[in-house]
C-alpha positions in Angstrom: -25.1 -36.5 -38.5 -27.9 -35.0 -40.5 -30.1 -37.0 -43.0 -30.1 -35.5 -46.5 -31.3 -36.3 -50.0 -28.3 -37.0 -52.2 -27.8 -36.3 -55.9 -28.6 -40.0 -56.7 -32.0 -39.5 -55.1 -31.2 -41.7 -52.1 -31.4 -40.6 -48.5 -27.9 -40.2 -47.1 -26.0 -38.6 -44.3 -24.1 -35.3 -44.0 -21.5 -34.3 -41.4 -18.0 -33.1 -40.8 -15.2 -35.6 -41.6 -14.3 -36.0 -38.0 -18.0 -37.0 -37.3 -18.0 -39.6 -40.1 -14.9 -41.5 -39.2 -13.8 -42.7 -35.7 -10.3 -41.3 -36.2 -7.6 -40.4 -38.8 -6.5 -44.1 -39.1 -9.9 -45.1 -40.2 -10.2 -42.3 -42.7 -6.7 -43.0 -44.0 -7.6 -46.7 -44.6 -10.7 -45.6 -46.7 -8.4 -43.2 -48.6 -6.1 -46.1 -49.5 -9.0 -48.2 -50.7 -11.3 -45.7 -52.3 -9.2 -42.4 -52.7 -11.7 -40.5 -50.5 -9.4 -37.6 -50.1 -9.1 -37.2 -53.8 -12.9 -37.4 -54.2 -13.1 -34.5 -51.7 -10.5 -32.4 -53.7 -7.4 -32.9 -51.4 -4.0 -34.2 -52.4 -3.4 -36.1 -49.1 -5.6 -37.7 -46.4 -3.8 -35.5 -43.8 -4.8 -32.3 -45.6 -8.4 -33.4 -45.8 -8.4 -34.4 -42.1 -6.9 -31.0 -41.1 -9.5 -29.0 -43.0 -12.4 -31.2 -41.7 -14.8 -30.5 -44.6 -18.5 -31.0 -44.5 -19.2 -34.2 -46.5 -22.2 -36.2 -47.5 -22.8 -39.7 -48.9 -25.1 -42.7 -49.0 -24.9 -46.4 -49.8 -24.0 -45.3 -53.4 -20.3 -44.4 -53.6 -21.1 -41.8 -56.3 -22.8 -39.7 -53.6 -19.6 -39.2 -51.5 -18.7 -35.5 -51.9 -17.6 -32.3 -50.2 -20.6 -30.0 -49.6 
């Protein structure tokens, strides 16, 4: 994954969804806890996983977004 400067000013990461999570089960777990798919603009975790968007984030949850 690539190192980027996030909107919060923190250094963060950027990569495709499939690079960020080990597999769909891990992504789905985070979606249940934090609604990650909704934050990326998708109705379901499966749809987000299928489209495999470029995302970025940092230690601050507010930085998690689709690029």
